[in-house]
C-alpha positions as CSV (number, residue, x, y, z in Angstrom):
1,M,-70.6,16.3,-85.8
2,I,-73.1,15.8,-82.9
3,G,-75.7,13.1,-83.5
4,V,-79.3,14.2,-82.7
5,S,-82.1,11.7,-82.2
6,T,-85.1,12.1,-84.5
7,S,-87.2,9.5,-82.8
8,P,-90.7,10.5,-81.6
9,F,-90.9,11.6,-77.9
10,N,-92.6,9.1,-75.5
11,L,-93.4,9.6,-71.8
12,S,-91.9,6.2,-71.1
13,M,-88.5,7.7,-71.9
14,L,-88.8,9.8,-68.6
15,R,-89.9,7.0,-66.4
16,K,-87.4,5.7,-63.8
17,R,-89.6,2.8,-62.6
18,N,-92.8,1.1,-63.6
19,T,-96.1,1.7,-61.8
20,W,-98.5,-1.2,-61.6
21,Y,-102.3,-0.9,-61.1
22,T,-104.7,-3.7,-60.4
23,V,-107.6,-4.1,-62.8
24,S,-109.2,-7.0,-61.0
25,S,-108.8,-9.2,-57.9
26,G,-106.5,-12.2,-57.8
27,N,-103.1,-13.6,-56.8
28,F,-100.2,-11.2,-56.9
29,S,-98.4,-13.5,-59.4
30,N,-101.3,-13.5,-61.9
31,P,-100.5,-11.2,-64.9
32,A,-104.2,-10.8,-65.7
33,I,-104.8,-8.6,-62.7
34,W,-102.1,-6.0,-63.6
35,I,-101.6,-3.2,-65.9
36,S,-98.4,-1.1,-66.0
37,N,-97.8,2.4,-67.3
38,G,-94.3,1.4,-68.5
39,K,-92.7,-1.1,-70.8
40,K,-93.3,-4.5,-69.3
41,K,-90.4,-6.8,-68.9
42,H,-92.3,-8.9,-66.3
43,N,-95.8,-10.2,-65.8
44,Y,-96.3,-8.7,-62.3
45,P,-94.6,-6.0,-60.1
46,Q,-90.9,-6.4,-59.4
47,A,-88.3,-4.8,-57.0
48,G,-88.1,-1.1,-57.8
49,D,-91.7,-0.9,-59.0
50,D,-94.5,1.1,-57.4
51,V,-97.7,-0.8,-56.8
52,I,-101.3,0.5,-56.5
53,I,-103.9,-2.0,-55.3
54,N,-107.5,-1.1,-55.9
55,H,-108.9,-4.6,-55.5
56,D,-108.4,-7.8,-53.5
57,V,-104.9,-9.1,-54.0
58,T,-103.3,-12.1,-52.4
59,V,-99.6,-12.4,-51.9
60,D,-98.8,-15.9,-53.2
61,L,-95.0,-15.6,-53.6
62,G,-92.3,-16.9,-51.3
63,F,-90.6,-13.6,-51.3
64,T,-91.2,-10.5,-53.4
65,T,-90.0,-6.8,-53.2
66,V,-91.7,-3.6,-54.4
67,N,-90.9,0.1,-54.0
68,N,-93.9,2.2,-52.9
69,L,-97.1,0.3,-52.1
70,Y,-100.5,1.9,-52.0
71,V,-103.4,-0.3,-50.8
72,Y,-106.9,1.1,-51.5
73,G,-108.5,-2.3,-51.6
74,N,-107.3,-5.4,-49.7
75,L,-103.9,-7.0,-49.5
76,N,-104.1,-10.6,-48.3
77,F,-101.4,-13.2,-47.6
78,T,-102.1,-16.7,-48.8
79,S,-102.8,-19.5,-46.3
80,S,-101.2,-22.3,-48.3
81,Y,-97.5,-21.6,-47.7
82,G,-95.1,-19.1,-46.2
83,T,-95.0,-15.7,-48.0
84,A,-93.0,-12.5,-47.6
85,L,-93.4,-9.0,-49.0
86,A,-90.6,-6.4,-48.6
87,I,-91.4,-2.7,-49.2
88,N,-88.4,-0.6,-50.0
89,G,-90.4,2.6,-50.3
90,N,-93.4,3.9,-48.5
91,L,-96.5,1.9,-47.4
92,N,-99.8,3.7,-47.5
93,A,-102.7,1.4,-46.9
94,T,-106.0,3.2,-46.5
95,G,-107.6,-0.1,-47.2
96,T,-107.0,-3.4,-45.4
97,V,-103.8,-5.5,-44.9
98,D,-105.0,-9.0,-43.9
99,M,-102.2,-11.3,-42.6
100,S,-104.6,-13.9,-41.1
101,S,-102.8,-16.7,-42.9
102,T,-102.4,-20.1,-41.4
103,A,-98.9,-20.2,-42.8
104,N,-96.0,-17.9,-41.7
105,C,-96.1,-14.6,-43.5
106,I,-93.8,-11.5,-43.3
107,L,-94.3,-7.9,-44.1
108,R,-90.9,-6.2,-44.2
109,L,-90.8,-2.4,-44.0
110,N,-87.5,-0.8,-45.3
111,N,-88.5,2.9,-45.3
112,S,-89.7,5.6,-42.9
113,F,-93.3,6.2,-43.8
114,N,-95.7,3.4,-43.1
115,Y,-99.5,3.5,-42.6
116,I,-102.1,0.8,-42.4
117,N,-105.7,1.9,-41.7
118,N,-107.1,-1.6,-41.1
119,F,-104.7,-4.4,-40.1
120,I,-105.6,-8.0,-39.4
121,P,-102.6,-9.7,-37.8
122,G,-103.8,-13.3,-37.6
123,S,-101.7,-15.8,-35.7
124,H,-98.7,-16.4,-38.0
125,S,-97.7,-12.9,-39.2
126,T,-94.6,-10.9,-38.6
127,V,-94.1,-7.2,-39.3
128,S,-90.5,-6.4,-39.6
129,Y,-89.1,-2.8,-39.3
130,A,-85.8,-3.2,-41.1
131,A,-84.8,0.3,-42.3
132,I,-81.2,1.4,-41.8
133,W,-82.5,4.6,-40.2
134,D,-85.2,5.6,-37.7
135,Q,-88.7,4.4,-38.2
136,D,-92.0,5.0,-36.4
137,I,-93.8,1.9,-35.3
138,M,-97.4,1.9,-36.6
139,D,-100.3,2.1,-34.2
140,I,-101.6,-1.4,-34.9
141,T,-101.8,-4.6,-33.0
142,Y,-99.0,-7.0,-33.9
143,Q,-98.8,-10.8,-33.9
144,N,-95.0,-11.0,-34.2
145,L,-92.8,-7.9,-34.3
146,A,-89.2,-7.9,-35.7
147,L,-86.9,-5.0,-35.2
148,G,-83.9,-4.9,-37.5
149,G,-81.6,-2.6,-39.4
150,Y,-80.2,0.5,-37.7
151,G,-81.5,3.4,-35.6
152,N,-84.5,3.9,-33.4
153,K,-87.8,2.2,-33.9
154,N,-90.0,4.8,-32.3
155,V,-93.1,3.8,-30.2
156,I,-95.5,6.6,-30.9
157,A,-98.7,5.0,-29.5
158,P,-99.4,2.2,-27.0
159,L,-97.9,-1.0,-28.4
160,T,-99.2,-4.6,-28.1
161,V,-97.5,-7.6,-29.5
162,N,-99.5,-10.8,-29.3
163,G,-96.6,-13.1,-30.3
164,V,-92.8,-12.8,-30.2
165,T,-90.9,-9.6,-30.3
166,T,-87.5,-10.2,-31.9
167,F,-84.4,-7.9,-32.1
168,S,-82.8,-9.0,-35.3
169,P,-80.3,-6.4,-36.5
170,L,-78.6,-9.4,-38.1
171,L,-80.9,-8.7,-41.1
172,D,-78.9,-5.6,-41.8
173,N,-75.9,-6.1,-39.6
174,G,-76.7,-3.2,-37.4
175,T,-77.9,-2.1,-34.0
176,V,-81.5,-1.2,-33.3
177,T,-83.3,0.5,-30.4
178,L,-86.9,0.2,-29.4
179,L,-87.5,3.8,-28.3
180,N,-90.6,4.7,-26.4
181,K,-91.5,8.3,-27.0
182,S,-94.2,8.9,-24.4
183,S,-95.0,7.8,-20.8
184,A,-98.6,7.2,-22.1
185,N,-97.4,4.5,-24.5
186,K,-97.8,1.3,-22.5
187,L,-95.8,-1.6,-23.9
188,T,-97.5,-5.0,-23.8
189,F,-95.6,-8.1,-24.8
190,I,-97.8,-11.1,-24.7
191,G,-95.2,-13.4,-26.3
192,A,-91.5,-13.7,-25.6
193,I,-89.0,-10.9,-26.1
194,T,-85.9,-12.4,-27.8
195,W,-82.7,-11.4,-29.5
196,I,-81.6,-13.3,-32.7
197,S,-78.2,-11.5,-32.7
198,L,-76.5,-9.9,-29.6
199,A,-77.2,-6.3,-30.4
200,G,-80.5,-4.5,-29.8
201,N,-81.7,-2.1,-27.2
202,I,-84.9,-1.1,-25.3
203,D,-85.2,2.5,-24.1
204,N,-88.2,3.2,-21.9
205,S,-86.6,6.1,-20.1
206,V,-90.0,7.8,-20.4
207,N,-91.1,5.4,-17.6
208,A,-94.2,4.1,-19.4
209,D,-96.0,1.0,-17.9
210,I,-94.8,-2.3,-19.3
211,E,-96.5,-5.7,-19.2
212,I,-94.6,-8.9,-20.0
213,R,-96.4,-12.2,-20.4
214,G,-94.0,-14.4,-22.3
215,G,-90.6,-13.8,-20.7
216,I,-87.5,-12.0,-21.9
217,S,-83.9,-13.1,-22.5
218,W,-80.9,-11.2,-23.7
219,D,-77.1,-10.8,-23.4
220,Y,-76.2,-8.0,-20.9
221,R,-72.8,-7.4,-22.7
222,F,-74.4,-6.3,-26.0
223,A,-78.0,-5.3,-25.3
224,N,-78.9,-2.2,-23.3
225,V,-82.3,-2.9,-21.8
226,N,-83.7,0.2,-19.9
227,L,-87.2,-0.6,-18.7
228,G,-87.4,2.8,-16.9
229,S,-88.7,3.2,-13.4
230,G,-92.5,2.9,-13.9
231,N,-94.7,-0.1,-13.3
232,L,-93.6,-3.4,-14.7
233,Y,-96.2,-6.2,-14.7
234,F,-95.3,-9.9,-15.1
235,N,-98.5,-11.7,-16.1
236,G,-98.3,-15.4,-16.7
237,T,-95.8,-18.1,-16.2
238,Q,-92.5,-17.1,-17.7
239,S,-88.7,-16.9,-17.3
240,I,-86.3,-14.0,-17.3
241,N,-82.8,-14.8,-18.5
242,I,-79.9,-12.5,-18.9
243,G,-76.6,-13.8,-20.2
244,G,-73.1,-12.3,-20.3
245,N,-71.8,-12.0,-16.8
246,S,-71.1,-14.4,-14.0
247,G,-73.4,-14.3,-11.1
248,Y,-70.5,-13.5,-8.7
249,A,-69.1,-10.7,-10.9
250,G,-70.8,-7.9,-9.0
251,V,-72.1,-6.2,-12.1
252,G,-75.4,-6.9,-13.8
253,W,-78.7,-5.5,-15.0
254,N,-80.1,-2.7,-12.9
255,N,-83.9,-2.6,-12.6
256,F,-85.6,0.4,-11.1
257,N,-89.2,-0.6,-11.8
258,T,-92.1,-1.2,-9.4
259,I,-92.6,-4.8,-10.3
260,L,-95.9,-6.5,-9.7
261,I,-96.4,-10.2,-10.4
262,K,-100.1,-10.5,-11.4
263,G,-102.5,-13.0,-10.1
264,S,-101.3,-16.6,-9.8
265,S,-98.4,-16.0,-12.2
266,V,-95.1,-17.8,-11.7
267,V,-92.1,-15.8,-12.7
268,T,-88.6,-17.4,-12.7
269,F,-85.4,-15.4,-12.8
270,G,-82.8,-17.7,-14.4
271,P,-81.2,-20.1,-14.8
272,V,-78.8,-17.8,-16.6
273,S,-76.6,-16.1,-14.0
274,T,-76.1,-12.4,-14.9
275,P,-77.3,-10.5,-11.8
276,I,-80.7,-8.9,-11.8
277,I,-80.2,-6.0,-9.5
278,I,-83.5,-4.9,-7.9
279,N,-83.3,-1.2,-7.1
280,G,-87.0,-0.7,-7.0
281,S,-89.4,-3.2,-5.6
282,I,-91.0,-6.5,-6.5
283,D,-94.1,-7.9,-5.1
284,G,-97.1,-10.1,-5.8
285,E,-100.7,-9.1,-6.4
286,I,-102.1,-12.0,-4.4
287,S,-100.8,-14.7,-2.0
288,S,-100.3,-17.2,-4.8
289,S,-98.2,-14.9,-7.0
290,T,-94.8,-16.6,-7.2
291,L,-91.2,-15.5,-7.8
292,N,-88.7,-18.2,-8.3
293,V,-84.9,-17.4,-8.4
294,S,-82.8,-20.1,-10.0
295,G,-80.3,-17.6,-11.4
296,T,-78.9,-14.5,-9.7
297,L,-80.8,-11.7,-7.9
298,Y,-79.2,-8.8,-6.1
299,Q,-81.4,-7.0,-3.5
300,A,-80.3,-3.4,-3.5
301,T,-82.9,-2.2,-1.1
302,N,-83.8,-3.1,2.5
303,V,-87.1,-4.7,1.5
304,A,-87.0,-8.3,0.5
305,P,-88.9,-9.4,-2.7
306,M,-92.5,-10.4,-2.2
307,A,-92.6,-8.8,1.2
308,T,-96.3,-7.9,1.0
309,N,-97.9,-10.7,-1.0
310,G,-96.9,-13.9,-2.7
311,V,-94.3,-16.7,-2.6
312,Y,-90.6,-16.1,-2.8
313,N,-88.6,-19.2,-3.7
314,Y,-85.2,-17.5,-3.4
315,N,-83.2,-20.6,-4.1
316,F,-85.4,-22.4,-6.6
317,G,-83.8,-25.6,-7.7
318,G,-80.9,-25.0,-5.4
319,T,-79.0,-23.1,-8.0
320,S,-79.5,-19.4,-7.2
321,I,-77.1,-16.7,-6.2
322,I,-78.6,-14.1,-3.9
323,G,-76.8,-10.8,-3.3
324,Y,-77.4,-8.2,-0.6
325,T,-76.1,-5.0,-2.1
326,Y,-78.1,-2.5,-0.2
327,N,-76.2,0.6,0.9
328,G,-76.8,0.3,4.6
329,N,-77.1,-2.2,7.5
330,Y,-79.2,-5.3,6.8
331,T,-79.8,-8.6,8.6
332,L,-79.9,-11.6,6.3
333,P,-83.4,-13.2,6.5
334,Y,-82.6,-16.8,5.6
335,G,-80.5,-19.7,6.9
336,S,-79.6,-21.5,3.7
337,Y,-78.3,-20.3,0.4
338,N,-76.6,-21.7,-2.7
339,G,-74.5,-18.8,-3.6
340,L,-74.3,-15.5,-1.6
341,V,-72.9,-12.1,-2.5
342,I,-72.3,-9.3,0.1
343,A,-71.9,-5.8,-1.3
344,G,-72.8,-2.2,-0.7
345,T,-72.0,0.0,2.3
346,G,-72.9,-0.8,5.9
347,T,-72.9,-4.2,7.7
348,K,-74.7,-7.3,6.5
349,T,-75.3,-9.5,9.6
350,L,-76.3,-13.1,9.9
351,G,-79.7,-13.5,11.5
352,Q,-79.5,-17.3,12.2
353,N,-77.4,-20.3,11.7
354,T,-76.5,-20.2,8.0
355,T,-75.2,-22.7,5.4
356,L,-74.1,-22.1,1.8
357,T,-74.0,-25.0,-0.6
358,G,-72.2,-22.9,-3.2
359,Q,-69.8,-19.9,-3.2
360,L,-69.5,-16.8,-1.1
361,Q,-68.4,-13.5,-2.6
362,L,-67.6,-10.6,-0.3
363,A,-67.4,-7.7,-2.6
364,T,-67.7,-4.6,-0.4
365,G,-69.0,-3.6,3.0
366,T,-68.8,-5.7,6.2
367,F,-70.1,-9.2,6.7
368,E,-70.8,-9.8,10.3
369,L,-71.0,-13.5,11.3
370,S,-72.1,-12.7,14.8
371,S,-72.8,-15.6,17.2
372,F,-74.3,-18.0,14.7
373,N,-72.9,-21.1,13.0
374,F,-71.8,-20.3,9.5
375,T,-70.7,-22.9,6.9
376,V,-69.6,-22.3,3.2
377,N,-69.3,-25.5,1.2
378,G,-68.0,-23.7,-1.9
379,V,-65.2,-21.3,-2.6
380,T,-65.0,-18.0,-0.7
381,N,-63.6,-14.9,-2.3
382,S,-63.1,-11.4,-0.9
383,S,-62.8,-8.4,-3.3
384,S,-62.9,-5.3,-1.1
385,G,-65.1,-6.3,1.8
386,T,-64.5,-7.2,5.4
387,F,-65.3,-10.4,7.3
388,S,-66.1,-9.8,11.0
389,K,-67.0,-12.0,13.9
390,N,-67.9,-10.2,17.1
391,S,-68.6,-13.3,19.2
392,S,-66.7,-16.5,20.0
393,S,-70.0,-18.4,19.9
394,G,-71.0,-20.2,16.8
395,S,-68.8,-22.2,14.4
396,T,-67.3,-20.8,11.3
397,V,-66.4,-23.4,8.6
398,F,-64.9,-22.8,5.2
399,K,-65.2,-26.2,3.4
400,G,-64.0,-24.6,0.1
401,M,-60.9,-22.6,-0.4
402,L,-60.8,-19.0,0.8
403,G,-59.1,-16.5,-1.6
404,S,-59.1,-12.9,-2.8
405,A,-59.6,-11.1,-6.0
406,G,-60.0,-7.4,-6.0
407,V,-58.7,-4.2,-4.4
408,F,-58.4,-4.8,-0.7
409,G,-60.4,-7.0,1.7
410,T,-59.9,-8.0,5.3
411,A,-61.0,-10.7,7.7
412,N,-61.2,-9.6,11.3
413,F,-61.4,-12.5,13.8
414,N,-60.4,-10.7,17.0
415,V,-62.6,-12.3,19.8
416,S,-60.7,-14.7,22.0
417,G,-62.1,-18.2,21.9
418,T,-63.2,-17.9,18.3
419,V,-62.4,-21.0,16.1
420,I,-62.2,-20.6,12.3
421,E,-62.1,-23.9,10.5
422,F,-60.7,-24.5,7.0
423,Q,-61.1,-27.8,5.1
424,N,-59.5,-26.8,1.8
425,G,-57.0,-24.1,2.8
426,F,-56.6,-20.5,1.7
427,G,-54.6,-18.5,-0.6
428,Y,-54.5,-14.8,-1.2
429,D,-52.4,-11.8,-2.1
430,M,-51.5,-9.6,0.9
431,R,-51.9,-6.6,-1.4
432,S,-55.6,-7.3,-1.7
433,F,-56.5,-9.2,1.4
434,V,-55.3,-9.4,5.1
435,L,-56.3,-11.9,7.7
436,N,-56.3,-10.2,11.1
437,T,-56.4,-12.3,14.3
438,R,-55.6,-12.0,17.9
439,A,-54.2,-14.2,20.6
440,G,-56.8,-16.7,21.8
441,V,-58.3,-17.2,18.3
442,T,-57.7,-20.6,16.7
443,I,-57.2,-21.2,12.9
444,K,-58.1,-24.9,12.6
445,F,-57.4,-27.1,9.6
446,T,-59.4,-30.3,9.3
447,T,-60.7,-33.1,7.1
448,N,-58.5,-32.7,4.0
449,N,-54.9,-32.2,2.9
450,Q,-54.7,-28.5,2.0
451,T,-52.5,-25.6,1.2
452,I,-52.0,-22.1,2.6
453,F,-50.5,-19.4,0.5
454,F,-49.7,-15.7,1.1
455,G,-48.5,-13.6,-1.8
456,G,-47.5,-10.0,-2.1
457,G,-46.5,-9.5,1.5
458,V,-45.8,-11.1,4.9
459,Q,-48.8,-12.4,6.8
460,V,-48.6,-11.8,10.6
461,M,-50.9,-14.2,12.4
462,N,-51.5,-13.8,16.2
463,A,-53.9,-16.8,16.4
464,D,-53.0,-20.3,17.2
465,V,-52.9,-22.8,14.4
466,L,-54.3,-26.3,14.9
467,I,-53.9,-29.1,12.3
468,S,-56.6,-31.6,13.3
469,G,-56.5,-35.2,12.2
470,A,-54.2,-37.2,10.0
471,I,-53.9,-34.5,7.3
472,T,-51.1,-32.5,5.8
473,V,-51.1,-28.7,5.6
474,S,-48.6,-27.4,3.0
475,Y,-47.3,-23.8,3.5
476,T,-46.2,-22.5,0.1
477,S,-46.1,-18.8,0.5
478,S,-43.6,-16.8,-1.6
479,L,-43.0,-13.9,0.8
480,G,-43.4,-15.1,4.4
481,W,-45.5,-15.9,7.4
482,I,-45.0,-14.6,10.9
483,C,-46.8,-16.8,13.5
484,N,-47.1,-15.5,17.0
485,G,-49.5,-18.2,18.2
486,V,-48.9,-21.9,18.8
487,I,-48.7,-24.2,15.8
488,N,-49.7,-27.7,16.7
489,G,-51.6,-30.9,15.8
490,D,-53.9,-33.1,17.6
491,N,-52.9,-36.4,15.9
492,A,-49.6,-38.1,15.6
493,S,-50.0,-37.9,11.8
494,S,-51.0,-34.3,11.7
495,K,-48.4,-32.7,9.5
496,L,-47.1,-29.2,8.7
497,L,-45.1,-29.2,5.4
498,I,-43.1,-26.1,4.8
499,N,-43.0,-26.3,1.0
500,Q,-41.6,-22.8,0.4
501,T,-40.1,-22.4,-3.0
502,N,-38.1,-19.3,-2.0
503,A,-35.2,-20.3,0.2
504,S,-34.8,-16.7,1.5
505,R,-38.4,-16.6,2.7
506,G,-40.3,-18.8,5.0
507,L,-42.0,-19.1,8.4
508,T,-40.9,-17.0,11.4
509,Y,-42.2,-18.6,14.6
510,N,-42.6,-16.4,17.7
511,N,-44.0,-18.7,20.4
512,A,-42.3,-20.4,23.3
513,Q,-43.9,-23.8,22.7
514,Q,-42.2,-25.9,20.0
515,P,-44.2,-26.0,16.7
516,M,-46.0,-29.3,16.1
517,Q,-45.5,-30.6,19.6
518,T,-48.1,-33.2,18.5
519,G,-47.6,-34.4,14.9
520,I,-45.0,-33.9,12.3
521,M,-43.2,-30.8,11.0
522,D,-41.2,-31.0,7.7
523,S,-39.0,-28.0,6.9
524,S,-36.5,-29.9,4.8
525,I,-37.5,-28.4,1.4
526,A,-35.8,-25.3,0.2
527,S,-37.1,-22.6,2.6
528,I,-36.1,-20.9,5.8
529,F,-37.5,-21.5,9.3
530,V,-36.9,-18.8,11.9
531,Y,-37.2,-19.1,15.7
532,G,-37.5,-15.4,16.4
533,L,-39.2,-14.9,19.8
534,L,-37.7,-12.3,22.1
535,S,-37.3,-14.9,24.8
536,G,-36.6,-18.6,25.1
537,Q,-38.1,-21.1,22.7
538,D,-38.3,-24.9,22.3
539,I,-37.0,-26.2,18.9
540,T,-38.8,-29.1,17.2
541,P,-36.3,-31.9,16.2
542,G,-35.9,-32.9,12.6
543,T,-34.3,-31.7,9.4
544,Y,-34.4,-28.0,8.3
545,Y,-33.2,-26.7,4.9
546,N,-32.3,-23.2,6.3
547,L,-32.6,-22.5,10.1
548,T,-32.2,-19.1,11.8
549,L,-32.2,-18.5,15.5
550,N,-32.6,-14.9,16.4
551,G,-34.6,-12.6,18.7
552,S,-33.3,-13.3,22.2
553,G,-33.2,-15.9,24.9
554,A,-32.2,-19.5,24.8
555,K,-33.4,-21.6,21.8
556,K,-33.6,-25.1,23.3
557,L,-33.2,-28.3,21.3
558,L,-35.7,-31.0,22.1
559,G,-34.0,-33.6,19.9
560,N,-31.3,-33.8,17.3
561,V,-31.5,-31.2,14.5
562,S,-29.9,-31.3,11.0
563,V,-29.6,-28.2,8.8
564,T,-28.8,-29.1,5.2
565,N,-28.1,-25.6,3.9
566,T,-27.6,-22.5,6.0
567,Y,-27.6,-22.3,9.8
568,T,-27.6,-18.8,11.4
569,L,-27.5,-17.9,15.1
570,T,-27.9,-14.2,15.7
571,S,-27.0,-12.7,19.1
572,P,-28.4,-12.1,21.7
573,A,-30.2,-15.3,21.0
574,T,-28.3,-18.4,22.2
575,L,-28.5,-22.1,21.5
576,D,-29.3,-24.5,24.3
577,S,-28.3,-28.0,23.0
578,N,-30.0,-29.7,25.9
579,S,-27.6,-32.7,25.4
580,F,-28.7,-33.0,21.7
581,A,-26.8,-32.2,18.5
582,L,-27.4,-29.6,15.8
583,T,-25.4,-30.5,12.7
584,N,-24.8,-28.3,9.7
585,P,-22.5,-29.9,7.0
């Protein structure tokens, strides 16, 4: 048998949610101001309920949630303590929403349709767009704006935010994009632009004007910030910080705007080091407009920042990294840098004596040292670029180590009389870097004990090698070094230590003058030393682990020689003992 209800029908049986109406003004939590058309289980609206406000209602709860909200009167937020109202449905306020509270207050919008006829933002309010789908941003002036949830938050009218703009997809564990829909929609951010979580994008590909007054900071790895190629105004003292990539990494945030620093504003790029790559232009409005760079700036055009007006402190605080990445020839305009990056096509040429207190990164293109003095105090790395020096004038000093990391780079020091000084050695893989020298060039090691290393191939060096002072230079290459120039010292304690770990590889010396005529040569550790000139050579006395005499001509002893492992004499080379002994147990 099927049971059939005989109870009287009531409309409340069809209702899926309560709808609350105000009957008078008062606090949101006051039961006396509400009437509901459903069975009341609460004294005031709850999550899932629709709310219609026809009077003046003040939100006095720490956090409350409703479904659809209709405001025909006034909705106010209390000034006594922080309050928050979340709307899961639609917001239609033909009346007034007043958030001029002296305490923090939040209006969180979780659905697509939102309208406020008269909005009073005050100085402590935040409007949060937190739907997990696209939302249009209302045409109102905001104090603070929070962008959360998922999808696009569409700018459909000019947008002004007086306070902070925050990307906060952490609220709903999603990614959100501020999407400008029209070039007529100028974006004005008077407060800072920040990211609470890493994700969150800006898409101004419509190239609308943007004005930033409170700075901006984000992580390049997770946030895609596209400010377009229109006008970008910095107005007021502020900082621009982009995290996520090293300043020497060669990749960074590309900016294509026409940037204008307004009035006497001071704008600082940094100190976070992800490169800001200027593909457009950046200038000042007046002579006191100031750009400070304490982080990393890459100049991708042939026009320096602040070229027309203003002050350019390109090494503010002594911490900046400046990159010249323009695709074409360019002369460096300054004589001192902290960090320097050379990239792009063409030749970047020194314009004066130049000193780096930090690192040098030669990424691509050619770096011409010309006739000027050039000193690098930090590490030097070459990725795929070329060092060049077309003059023997001017000193070249690498106080930090020279190395390579990348595809293929070269150093061409081919003008006789050139002296290249190293104070902390060099080490590189021949598959990614080659040092090219000619006879008459001197590779000079000074100041500190240091190491030279060649991996991935055999380095042929036509330059002379000079170990200057009472220092030790350790050669630890795994594959080999062919030296056609003279290896010598200028001090009785100058020392060449052949510390080759591969006994089948070592140093092939192709010069008539004995190596280390002045100073000490130690080839007693497991390695091989080859005298290989196609004519006579003088042999430095001492102990060798492996010794090979080949090429041709007489190899002349200048003192007693002991070979502790393998001694090889290959015809037509001959040994001239010169009244000394060569022993090989």
